[in-house]
NUZAKE-532564 format. One record per residue (C-alpha): x, y, z; residue in three letters; residue number from 1. Coordinates in steps of 0.1 Angstrom, whole numbers, plus 5000, padded with zeros to 4 digits. Layout:
<xx X; yy Y; zz Z; aa ALA; i NUM>
...
***
This chain:
<xx 9595; yy 0444; zz 1841; aa UNK; i 1>
<xx 9626; yy 0439; zz 1821; aa UNK; i 2>
<xx 9653; yy 0465; zz 1826; aa UNK; i 3>
<xx 9674; yy 0474; zz 1796; aa UNK; i 4>
<xx 9711; yy 0474; zz 1798; aa UNK; i 5>
<xx 9714; yy 0505; zz 1776; aa UNK; i 6>
<xx 9695; yy 0531; zz 1796; aa UNK; i 7>
<xx 9690; yy 0565; zz 1779; aa UNK; i 8>
<xx 9703; yy 0594; zz 1800; aa UNK; i 9>
<xx 9668; yy 0610; zz 1795; aa UNK; i 10>
<xx 9653; yy 0581; zz 1816; aa UNK; i 11>
<xx 9677; yy 0589; zz 1845; aa UNK; i 12>
<xx 9668; yy 0626; zz 1843; aa UNK; i 13>
<xx 9632; yy 0617; zz 1843; aa UNK; i 14>
<xx 9636; yy 0596; zz 1874; aa UNK; i 15>
<xx 9655; yy 0624; zz 1892; aa UNK; i 16>
<xx 9630; yy 0651; zz 1884; aa UNK; i 17>
<xx 9600; yy 0630; zz 1893; aa UNK; i 18>
<xx 9612; yy 0618; zz 1927; aa UNK; i 19>
<xx 9627; yy 0652; zz 1936; aa UNK; i 20>
<xx 9593; yy 0667; zz 1931; aa UNK; i 21>
<xx 9575; yy 0640; zz 1950; aa UNK; i 22>
<xx 9601; yy 0642; zz 1978; aa UNK; i 23>
<xx 9593; yy 0679; zz 1981; aa UNK; i 24>
<xx 9555; yy 0677; zz 1978; aa UNK; i 25>
<xx 9542; yy 0643; zz 1987; aa UNK; i 26>
<xx 9524; yy 0647; zz 2021; aa UNK; i 27>
<xx 9503; yy 0622; zz 2039; aa UNK; i 28>
<xx 9525; yy 0592; zz 2047; aa UNK; i 29>
<xx 9532; yy 0559; zz 2029; aa UNK; i 30>
<xx 9497; yy 0552; zz 2017; aa UNK; i 31>
<xx 9494; yy 0587; zz 2001; aa UNK; i 32>
<xx 9530; yy 0584; zz 1986; aa UNK; i 33>
<xx 9522; yy 0551; zz 1970; aa UNK; i 34>
<xx 9489; yy 0565; zz 1956; aa UNK; i 35>
<xx 9507; yy 0595; zz 1941; aa UNK; i 36>
<xx 9534; yy 0573; zz 1926; aa UNK; i 37>
<xx 9507; yy 0551; zz 1911; aa UNK; i 38>
<xx 9492; yy 0582; zz 1895; aa UNK; i 39>
<xx 9525; yy 0594; zz 1882; aa UNK; i 40>
<xx 9542; yy 0562; zz 1869; aa UNK; i 41>
<xx 9512; yy 0540; zz 1859; aa UNK; i 42>
<xx 9485; yy 0565; zz 1848; aa UNK; i 43>
<xx 9506; yy 0593; zz 1834; aa UNK; i 44>
<xx 9539; yy 0579; zz 1823; aa UNK; i 45>
<xx 9529; yy 0543; zz 1818; aa UNK; i 46>
<xx 9563; yy 0529; zz 1830; aa UNK; i 47>
<xx 9545; yy 0497; zz 1841; aa UNK; i 48>
<xx 9510; yy 0482; zz 1844; aa UNK; i 49>
<xx 9487; yy 0482; zz 1874; aa UNK; i 50>
<xx 9495; yy 0445; zz 1880; aa UNK; i 51>
<xx 9533; yy 0451; zz 1879; aa UNK; i 52>
<xx 9528; yy 0481; zz 1903; aa UNK; i 53>
<xx 9508; yy 0459; zz 1927; aa UNK; i 54>
<xx 9535; yy 0432; zz 1926; aa UNK; i 55>
<xx 9561; yy 0458; zz 1935; aa UNK; i 56>
<xx 9539; yy 0470; zz 1963; aa UNK; i 57>
<xx 9534; yy 0435; zz 1976; aa UNK; i 58>
<xx 9572; yy 0429; zz 1975; aa UNK; i 59>
<xx 9579; yy 0460; zz 1995; aa UNK; i 60>
<xx 9554; yy 0449; zz 2021; aa UNK; i 61>
<xx 9573; yy 0416; zz 2025; aa UNK; i 62>
<xx 9606; yy 0433; zz 2033; aa UNK; i 63>
<xx 9616; yy 0456; zz 2062; aa UNK; i 64>
<xx 9621; yy 0494; zz 2057; aa UNK; i 65>
<xx 9600; yy 0524; zz 2045; aa UNK; i 66>
<xx 9576; yy 0512; zz 2019; aa UNK; i 67>
<xx 9572; yy 0544; zz 1999; aa UNK; i 68>
<xx 9610; yy 0549; zz 1997; aa UNK; i 69>
<xx 9614; yy 0513; zz 1986; aa UNK; i 70>
<xx 9588; yy 0518; zz 1959; aa UNK; i 71>
<xx 9608; yy 0549; zz 1947; aa UNK; i 72>
<xx 9639; yy 0527; zz 1945; aa UNK; i 73>
<xx 9621; yy 0499; zz 1927; aa UNK; i 74>
<xx 9606; yy 0523; zz 1902; aa UNK; i 75>
<xx 9639; yy 0541; zz 1896; aa UNK; i 76>
<xx 9655; yy 0507; zz 1889; aa UNK; i 77>
<xx 9627; yy 0498; zz 1865; aa UNK; i 78>
<xx 9630; yy 0530; zz 1845; aa UNK; i 79>
<xx 9668; yy 0536; zz 1846; aa UNK; i 80>
<xx 9686; yy 0505; zz 1858; aa UNK; i 81>
<xx 9712; yy 0505; zz 1886; aa UNK; i 82>
<xx 9718; yy 0543; zz 1883; aa UNK; i 83>
<xx 9680; yy 0548; zz 1885; aa UNK; i 84>
<xx 9678; yy 0526; zz 1917; aa UNK; i 85>
<xx 9701; yy 0550; zz 1935; aa UNK; i 86>
<xx 9687; yy 0581; zz 1919; aa UNK; i 87>
<xx 9651; yy 0572; zz 1927; aa UNK; i 88>
<xx 9657; yy 0566; zz 1964; aa UNK; i 89>
<xx 9681; yy 0595; zz 1969; aa UNK; i 90>
<xx 9659; yy 0621; zz 1951; aa UNK; i 91>
<xx 9628; yy 0610; zz 1970; aa UNK; i 92>
<xx 9646; yy 0612; zz 2004; aa UNK; i 93>
<xx 9668; yy 0643; zz 1998; aa UNK; i 94>
<xx 9641; yy 0671; zz 1997; aa UNK; i 95>
<xx 9624; yy 0657; zz 2028; aa UNK; i 96>
<xx 9658; yy 0654; zz 2046; aa UNK; i 97>
<xx 9667; yy 0691; zz 2038; aa UNK; i 98>
<xx 9633; yy 0704; zz 2049; aa UNK; i 99>
<xx 9635; yy 0683; zz 2081; aa UNK; i 100>
<xx 9671; yy 0695; zz 2087; aa UNK; i 101>
<xx 9660; yy 0731; zz 2085; aa UNK; i 102>
<xx 9631; yy 0725; zz 2109; aa UNK; i 103>
<xx 9655; yy 0707; zz 2133; aa UNK; i 104>
<xx 9678; yy 0738; zz 2132; aa UNK; i 105>
<xx 9648; yy 0760; zz 2141; aa UNK; i 106>
<xx 9637; yy 0736; zz 2168; aa UNK; i 107>
<xx 9671; yy 0736; zz 2185; aa UNK; i 108>
<xx 9672; yy 0774; zz 2185; aa UNK; i 109>
<xx 9635; yy 0781; zz 2193; aa UNK; i 110>
<xx 9629; yy 0751; zz 2215; aa UNK; i 111>
<xx 9595; yy 0745; zz 2199; aa UNK; i 112>
<xx 9579; yy 0733; zz 2167; aa UNK; i 113>
<xx 9569; yy 0757; zz 2139; aa UNK; i 114>
<xx 9531; yy 0759; zz 2136; aa UNK; i 115>
<xx 9518; yy 0741; zz 2105; aa UNK; i 116>
<xx 9481; yy 0733; zz 2113; aa UNK; i 117>
<xx 9470; yy 0754; zz 2083; aa UNK; i 118>
<xx 9491; yy 0733; zz 2060; aa UNK; i 119>
<xx 9476; yy 0700; zz 2072; aa UNK; i 120>
<xx 9441; yy 0715; zz 2072; aa UNK; i 121>
<xx 9441; yy 0720; zz 2035; aa UNK; i 122>
<xx 9464; yy 0691; zz 2024; aa UNK; i 123>
<xx 9449; yy 0662; zz 2043; aa UNK; i 124>
<xx 9415; yy 0663; zz 2024; aa UNK; i 125>
<xx 9435; yy 0662; zz 1991; aa UNK; i 126>
<xx 9455; yy 0632; zz 2004; aa UNK; i 127>
<xx 9422; yy 0613; zz 2011; aa UNK; i 128>
<xx 9411; yy 0619; zz 1975; aa UNK; i 129>
<xx 9445; yy 0607; zz 1962; aa UNK; i 130>
<xx 9443; yy 0575; zz 1982; aa UNK; i 131>
<xx 9407; yy 0569; zz 1972; aa UNK; i 132>
<xx 9415; yy 0573; zz 1935; aa UNK; i 133>
<xx 9444; yy 0548; zz 1938; aa UNK; i 134>
<xx 9422; yy 0523; zz 1957; aa UNK; i 135>
<xx 9396; yy 0525; zz 1930; aa UNK; i 136>
<xx 9422; yy 0519; zz 1902; aa UNK; i 137>
<xx 9443; yy 0493; zz 1919; aa UNK; i 138>
<xx 9413; yy 0474; zz 1935; aa UNK; i 139>
<xx 9400; yy 0464; zz 1901; aa UNK; i 140>
<xx 9433; yy 0446; zz 1894; aa UNK; i 141>
<xx 9441; yy 0433; zz 1929; aa UNK; i 142>
<xx 9407; yy 0419; zz 1939; aa UNK; i 143>
<xx 9407; yy 0392; zz 1912; aa UNK; i 144>
<xx 9382; yy 0369; zz 1930; aa UNK; i 145>
<xx 9360; yy 0366; zz 1961; aa UNK; i 146>
<xx 9388; yy 0351; zz 1983; aa UNK; i 147>
<xx 9412; yy 0380; zz 1978; aa UNK; i 148>
<xx 9383; yy 0404; zz 1982; aa UNK; i 149>
<xx 9375; yy 0388; zz 2016; aa UNK; i 150>
<xx 9412; yy 0391; zz 2025; aa UNK; i 151>
<xx 9412; yy 0428; zz 2018; aa UNK; i 152>
<xx 9380; yy 0434; zz 2039; aa UNK; i 153>
<xx 9393; yy 0412; zz 2067; aa UNK; i 154>
<xx 9426; yy 0431; zz 2067; aa UNK; i 155>
<xx 9408; yy 0464; zz 2070; aa UNK; i 156>
<xx 9385; yy 0451; zz 2097; aa UNK; i 157>
<xx 9412; yy 0435; zz 2118; aa UNK; i 158>
<xx 9433; yy 0467; zz 2115; aa UNK; i 159>
<xx 9407; yy 0486; zz 2134; aa UNK; i 160>
<xx 9406; yy 0459; zz 2160; aa UNK; i 161>
<xx 9443; yy 0465; zz 2167; aa UNK; i 162>
<xx 9458; yy 0435; zz 2150; aa UNK; i 163>
<xx 9495; yy 0440; zz 2139; aa UNK; i 164>
<xx 9499; yy 0452; zz 2103; aa UNK; i 165>
<xx 9526; yy 0427; zz 2095; aa UNK; i 166>
<xx 9506; yy 0398; zz 2108; aa UNK; i 167>
<xx 9477; yy 0410; zz 2086; aa UNK; i 168>
<xx 9500; yy 0412; zz 2055; aa UNK; i 169>
<xx 9516; yy 0378; zz 2060; aa UNK; i 170>
<xx 9483; yy 0363; zz 2072; aa UNK; i 171>
<xx 9465; yy 0376; zz 2041; aa UNK; i 172>
<xx 9492; yy 0362; zz 2019; aa UNK; i 173>
<xx 9490; yy 0328; zz 2036; aa UNK; i 174>
<xx 9452; yy 0326; zz 2033; aa UNK; i 175>
<xx 9453; yy 0334; zz 1996; aa UNK; i 176>
<xx 9481; yy 0309; zz 1990; aa UNK; i 177>
<xx 9462; yy 0281; zz 2008; aa UNK; i 178>
<xx 9429; yy 0288; zz 1991; aa UNK; i 179>
<xx 9444; yy 0291; zz 1956; aa UNK; i 180>
<xx 9465; yy 0260; zz 1960; aa UNK; i 181>
<xx 9440; yy 0237; zz 1978; aa UNK; i 182>
<xx 9442; yy 0211; zz 1950; aa UNK; i 183>
<xx 9480; yy 0209; zz 1953; aa UNK; i 184>
<xx 9478; yy 0204; zz 1991; aa UNK; i 185>
<xx 9462; yy 0170; zz 1990; aa UNK; i 186>
<xx 9482; yy 0144; zz 2009; aa UNK; i 187>
<xx 9507; yy 0170; zz 2019; aa UNK; i 188>
<xx 9517; yy 0181; zz 2054; aa UNK; i 189>
<xx 9513; yy 0219; zz 2059; aa UNK; i 190>
<xx 9538; yy 0234; zz 2084; aa UNK; i 191>
<xx 9531; yy 0263; zz 2106; aa UNK; i 192>
<xx 9549; yy 0296; zz 2100; aa UNK; i 193>
<xx 9558; yy 0317; zz 2131; aa UNK; i 194>
<xx 9561; yy 0354; zz 2127; aa UNK; i 195>
<xx 9585; yy 0374; zz 2150; aa UNK; i 196>
<xx 9562; yy 0397; zz 2170; aa UNK; i 197>
<xx 9588; yy 0417; zz 2189; aa UNK; i 198>
<xx 9617; yy 0416; zz 2213; aa UNK; i 199>
<xx 9620; yy 0422; zz 2250; aa UNK; i 200>
<xx 9637; yy 0455; zz 2258; aa UNK; i 201>
<xx 9655; yy 0459; zz 2291; aa UNK; i 202>
<xx 9661; yy 0493; zz 2306; aa UNK; i 203>
<xx 9697; yy 0503; zz 2310; aa UNK; i 204>
<xx 9717; yy 0531; zz 2324; aa UNK; i 205>
<xx 9724; yy 0561; zz 2301; aa UNK; i 206>
<xx 9750; yy 0554; zz 2275; aa UNK; i 207>
<xx 9773; yy 0582; zz 2263; aa UNK; i 208>
<xx 9764; yy 0596; zz 2229; aa UNK; i 209>
<xx 9787; yy 0587; zz 2200; aa UNK; i 210>
<xx 9783; yy 0592; zz 2162; aa UNK; i 211>
<xx 9792; yy 0556; zz 2153; aa UNK; i 212>
<xx 9766; yy 0542; zz 2178; aa UNK; i 213>
<xx 9740; yy 0567; zz 2164; aa UNK; i 214>
<xx 9747; yy 0554; zz 2128; aa UNK; i 215>
<xx 9746; yy 0517; zz 2139; aa UNK; i 216>
<xx 9713; yy 0522; zz 2158; aa UNK; i 217>
<xx 9695; yy 0537; zz 2128; aa UNK; i 218>
<xx 9711; yy 0511; zz 2105; aa UNK; i 219>
<xx 9696; yy 0484; zz 2128; aa UNK; i 220>
<xx 9662; yy 0500; zz 2128; aa UNK; i 221>
<xx 9662; yy 0504; zz 2090; aa UNK; i 222>
<xx 9672; yy 0467; zz 2086; aa UNK; i 223>
<xx 9645; yy 0452; zz 2107; aa UNK; i 224>
<xx 9615; yy 0476; zz 2110; aa UNK; i 225>
<xx 9581; yy 0467; zz 2095; aa UNK; i 226>
<xx 9550; yy 0487; zz 2098; aa UNK; i 227>
<xx 9538; yy 0523; zz 2103; aa UNK; i 228>
<xx 9551; yy 0554; zz 2120; aa UNK; i 229>
<xx 9537; yy 0540; zz 2153; aa UNK; i 230>
<xx 9561; yy 0511; zz 2150; aa UNK; i 231>
<xx 9589; yy 0535; zz 2142; aa UNK; i 232>
<xx 9581; yy 0554; zz 2174; aa UNK; i 233>
<xx 9583; yy 0521; zz 2194; aa UNK; i 234>
<xx 9617; yy 0512; zz 2179; aa UNK; i 235>
<xx 9631; yy 0547; zz 2185; aa UNK; i 236>
<xx 9618; yy 0549; zz 2220; aa UNK; i 237>
<xx 9633; yy 0515; zz 2229; aa UNK; i 238>
<xx 9668; yy 0526; zz 2219; aa UNK; i 239>
<xx 9670; yy 0564; zz 2222; aa UNK; i 240>
<xx 9649; yy 0570; zz 2253; aa UNK; i 241>
<xx 9650; yy 0537; zz 2273; aa UNK; i 242>
<xx 9683; yy 0521; zz 2264; aa UNK; i 243>
<xx 9706; yy 0550; zz 2258; aa UNK; i 244>
<xx 9688; yy 0579; zz 2275; aa UNK; i 245>
<xx 9697; yy 0603; zz 2247; aa UNK; i 246>
<xx 9662; yy 0618; zz 2242; aa UNK; i 247>
<xx 9632; yy 0625; zz 2264; aa UNK; i 248>
<xx 9597; yy 0613; zz 2254; aa UNK; i 249>
<xx 9587; yy 0649; zz 2245; aa UNK; i 250>
<xx 9617; yy 0653; zz 2222; aa UNK; i 251>
<xx 9609; yy 0620; zz 2205; aa UNK; i 252>
<xx 9573; yy 0629; zz 2199; aa UNK; i 253>
<xx 9583; yy 0663; zz 2185; aa UNK; i 254>
<xx 9606; yy 0644; zz 2161; aa UNK; i 255>
<xx 9578; yy 0621; zz 2150; aa UNK; i 256>
<xx 9555; yy 0651; zz 2145; aa UNK; i 257>
<xx 9580; yy 0668; zz 2122; aa UNK; i 258>
<xx 9581; yy 0636; zz 2101; aa UNK; i 259>
<xx 9543; yy 0637; zz 2098; aa UNK; i 260>
<xx 9540; yy 0674; zz 2088; aa UNK; i 261>
<xx 9568; yy 0674; zz 2062; aa UNK; i 262>
<xx 9566; yy 0658; zz 2027; aa UNK; i 263>
<xx 9584; yy 0627; zz 2018; aa UNK; i 264>
<xx 9591; yy 0596; zz 2039; aa UNK; i 265>
<xx 9583; yy 0596; zz 2076; aa UNK; i 266>
<xx 9618; yy 0580; zz 2082; aa UNK; i 267>
<xx 9633; yy 0615; zz 2078; aa UNK; i 268>
<xx 9625; yy 0617; zz 2115; aa UNK; i 269>
<xx 9660; yy 0602; zz 2118; aa UNK; i 270>
<xx 9674; yy 0635; zz 2103; aa UNK; i 271>
<xx 9657; yy 0655; zz 2130; aa UNK; i 272>
<xx 9669; yy 0633; zz 2158; aa UNK; i 273>
<xx 9704; yy 0631; zz 2143; aa UNK; i 274>
<xx 9706; yy 0669; zz 2142; aa UNK; i 275>
<xx 9694; yy 0672; zz 2178; aa UNK; i 276>
<xx 9720; yy 0648; zz 2190; aa UNK; i 277>
<xx 9750; yy 0654; zz 2167; aa UNK; i 278>
<xx 9744; yy 0684; zz 2146; aa UNK; i 279>
<xx 9747; yy 0682; zz 2108; aa UNK; i 280>
<xx 9770; yy 0652; zz 2109; aa UNK; i 281>
<xx 9746; yy 0634; zz 2132; aa UNK; i 282>
<xx 9717; yy 0642; zz 2108; aa UNK; i 283>
<xx 9736; yy 0628; zz 2078; aa UNK; i 284>
<xx 9747; yy 0596; zz 2096; aa UNK; i 285>
<xx 9712; yy 0589; zz 2111; aa UNK; i 286>
<xx 9696; yy 0595; zz 2077; aa UNK; i 287>
<xx 9721; yy 0573; zz 2059; aa UNK; i 288>
<xx 9718; yy 0546; zz 2085; aa UNK; i 289>
<xx 9680; yy 0542; zz 2084; aa UNK; i 290>
<xx 9677; yy 0544; zz 2046; aa UNK; i 291>
<xx 9708; yy 0524; zz 2035; aa UNK; i 292>
<xx 9692; yy 0489; zz 2042; aa UNK; i 293>
<xx 9663; yy 0498; zz 2018; aa UNK; i 294>
<xx 9687; yy 0503; zz 1989; aa UNK; i 295>
<xx 9705; yy 0470; zz 1996; aa UNK; i 296>
<xx 9673; yy 0449; zz 2002; aa UNK; i 297>
<xx 9656; yy 0463; zz 1971; aa UNK; i 298>
<xx 9687; yy 0456; zz 1949; aa UNK; i 299>
<xx 9687; yy 0420; zz 1961; aa UNK; i 300>
<xx 9650; yy 0414; zz 1960; aa UNK; i 301>
<xx 9639; yy 0431; zz 1927; aa UNK; i 302>
<xx 9651; yy 0404; zz 1903; aa UNK; i 303>
<xx 9630; yy 0378; zz 1922; aa UNK; i 304>
<xx 9597; yy 0396; zz 1918; aa UNK; i 305>
<xx 9588; yy 0382; zz 1883; aa UNK; i 306>
<xx 9597; yy 0348; zz 1897; aa UNK; i 307>
<xx 9572; yy 0353; zz 1925; aa UNK; i 308>
<xx 9545; yy 0361; zz 1901; aa UNK; i 309>
<xx 9553; yy 0331; zz 1879; aa UNK; i 310>
<xx 9550; yy 0306; zz 1907; aa UNK; i 311>
<xx 9515; yy 0293; zz 1914; aa UNK; i 312>
<xx 9524; yy 0292; zz 1951; aa UNK; i 313>
<xx 9542; yy 0325; zz 1956; aa UNK; i 314>
<xx 9520; yy 0343; zz 1930; aa UNK; i 315>
<xx 9490; yy 0335; zz 1952; aa UNK; i 316>
<xx 9509; yy 0347; zz 1983; aa UNK; i 317>
<xx 9516; yy 0379; zz 1964; aa UNK; i 318>
<xx 9479; yy 0383; zz 1955; aa UNK; i 319>
<xx 9470; yy 0379; zz 1992; aa UNK; i 320>
<xx 9496; yy 0404; zz 2003; aa UNK; i 321>
<xx 9484; yy 0429; zz 1976; aa UNK; i 322>
<xx 9448; yy 0425; zz 1988; aa UNK; i 323>
<xx 9458; yy 0430; zz 2024; aa UNK; i 324>
<xx 9479; yy 0460; zz 2015; aa UNK; i 325>
<xx 9449; yy 0477; zz 1998; aa UNK; i 326>
<xx 9427; yy 0468; zz 2029; aa UNK; i 327>
<xx 9453; yy 0486; zz 2051; aa UNK; i 328>
<xx 9454; yy 0515; zz 2027; aa UNK; i 329>
<xx 9416; yy 0518; zz 2029; aa UNK; i 330>
<xx 9418; yy 0517; zz 2067; aa UNK; i 331>
<xx 9444; yy 0544; zz 2068; aa UNK; i 332>
<xx 9422; yy 0565; zz 2044; aa UNK; i 333>
<xx 9393; yy 0561; zz 2068; aa UNK; i 334>
<xx 9415; yy 0571; zz 2098; aa UNK; i 335>
<xx 9428; yy 0602; zz 2081; aa UNK; i 336>
<xx 9392; yy 0610; zz 2070; aa UNK; i 337>
<xx 9379; yy 0610; zz 2105; aa UNK; i 338>
<xx 9406; yy 0634; zz 2116; aa UNK; i 339>
<xx 9407; yy 0656; zz 2085; aa UNK; i 340>
<xx 9371; yy 0660; zz 2072; aa UNK; i 341>
<xx 9361; yy 0682; zz 2101; aa UNK; i 342>
<xx 9338; yy 0708; zz 2085; aa UNK; i 343>
<xx 9321; yy 0715; zz 2052; aa UNK; i 344>
<xx 9351; yy 0732; zz 2036; aa UNK; i 345>
<xx 9374; yy 0701; zz 2041; aa UNK; i 346>
<xx 9347; yy 0678; zz 2028; aa UNK; i 347>
<xx 9344; yy 0701; zz 1998; aa UNK; i 348>
<xx 9382; yy 0701; zz 1992; aa UNK; i 349>
<xx 9382; yy 0662; zz 1992; aa UNK; i 350>
<xx 9352; yy 0659; zz 1969; aa UNK; i 351>
<xx 9366; yy 0685; zz 1944; aa UNK; i 352>
<xx 9400; yy 0668; zz 1945; aa UNK; i 353>
<xx 9385; yy 0634; zz 1938; aa UNK; i 354>
<xx 9365; yy 0647; zz 1909; aa UNK; i 355>
<xx 9395; yy 0665; zz 1894; aa UNK; i 356>
<xx 9415; yy 0633; zz 1897; aa UNK; i 357>
<xx 9389; yy 0609; zz 1882; aa UNK; i 358>
<xx 9374; yy 0632; zz 1856; aa UNK; i 359>
<xx 9402; yy 0655; zz 1845; aa UNK; i 360>
<xx 9433; yy 0636; zz 1856; aa UNK; i 361>
<xx 9448; yy 0667; zz 1873; aa UNK; i 362>
<xx 9483; yy 0661; zz 1886; aa UNK; i 363>
<xx 9483; yy 0653; zz 1923; aa UNK; i 364>
<xx 9511; yy 0678; zz 1930; aa UNK; i 365>
<xx 9489; yy 0707; zz 1919; aa UNK; i 366>
<xx 9461; yy 0694; zz 1940; aa UNK; i 367>
<xx 9483; yy 0693; zz 1971; aa UNK; i 368>
<xx 9496; yy 0728; zz 1963; aa UNK; i 369>
<xx 9460; yy 0739; zz 1960; aa UNK; i 370>
<xx 9450; yy 0723; zz 1993; aa UNK; i 371>
<xx 9479; yy 0741; zz 2010; aa UNK; i 372>
<xx 9468; yy 0774; zz 1995; aa UNK; i 373>
<xx 9433; yy 0769; zz 2008; aa UNK; i 374>
<xx 9446; yy 0761; zz 2042; aa UNK; i 375>
<xx 9468; yy 0792; zz 2043; aa UNK; i 376>
<xx 9440; yy 0814; zz 2031; aa UNK; i 377>
<xx 9417; yy 0799; zz 2058; aa UNK; i 378>
<xx 9443; yy 0806; zz 2085; aa UNK; i 379>
<xx 9448; yy 0842; zz 2073; aa UNK; i 380>
<xx 9411; yy 0849; zz 2072; aa UNK; i 381>
<xx 9407; yy 0834; zz 2107; aa UNK; i 382>
<xx 9432; yy 0859; zz 2122; aa UNK; i 383>
***
């Protein structure tokens, strides 16, 4: 994954166009975003191998912040150096931010969310197919032996039992590290690693709103948050509802819902909240605050990823984290499937999409557009 110092301008343009498109069309959350990126940069453009993609995925799971945005930043850097690092992240976030900003403007004026059930009805079955195709492709590289296969299955099983995702990722990495390096552990003392599992939040009186505090709040969340949208909800509620009293629970849930029904990263929920609290300036500051740490952390961590793979200890850790990541992706795919494959039509959409991906290599963006069209036609016929 060497990055050339002399980057052609065409590479930077390629990064910009790809991630602008993905930011405007990639529905379904981080698992779907990563699956779409895999299709685009490994299968179609061949910027890197399956194993290199897996290692980037493992690295993003080891650091805080939005995984799919961090993957966009990593991939931009890989293709177009430092300008690509910035371009990849900004272009992935910008379309989703603008869409969310528009919806926030409508919400403030209408007092309710625009209806988009028809969109999700058609798009979610396509998302399931995209994730399934990525799992099939990446699984052959990540599941190198029985031990990492067991890690993947265990991560999926424990996820459904409610075990914290971060504990599963680090636990999977630790198990693979220990099993792979058992011969090296003879006559050595193995220390225990403690994972931070949360912090106590004390309720406080309402604090007056200010733009600097809004920025710092989202900067803090972007710097320390691991996990899914549900974890983001917990962080936002602790600060904005409980500690500051700036939002109600209903307003916060509406903001999370907007993040789920719009393309691009779920963290653009920050744009919606920022606009509610401080208009366009608030939206920009909140968005900048929550995404800025990802650019900094990726810039610092990217050069160390090849060293992780080269080390027998850390390489095994990365294998375990990769396997656990795929297990979690599979669990998310099953969850979405339960909620989305609700009738013969949605099941047919998923099966046709999977066949088109595997057999004809149809671009995932066209499939998402097709799913949205089917959803719109279905809602129009049902009227």
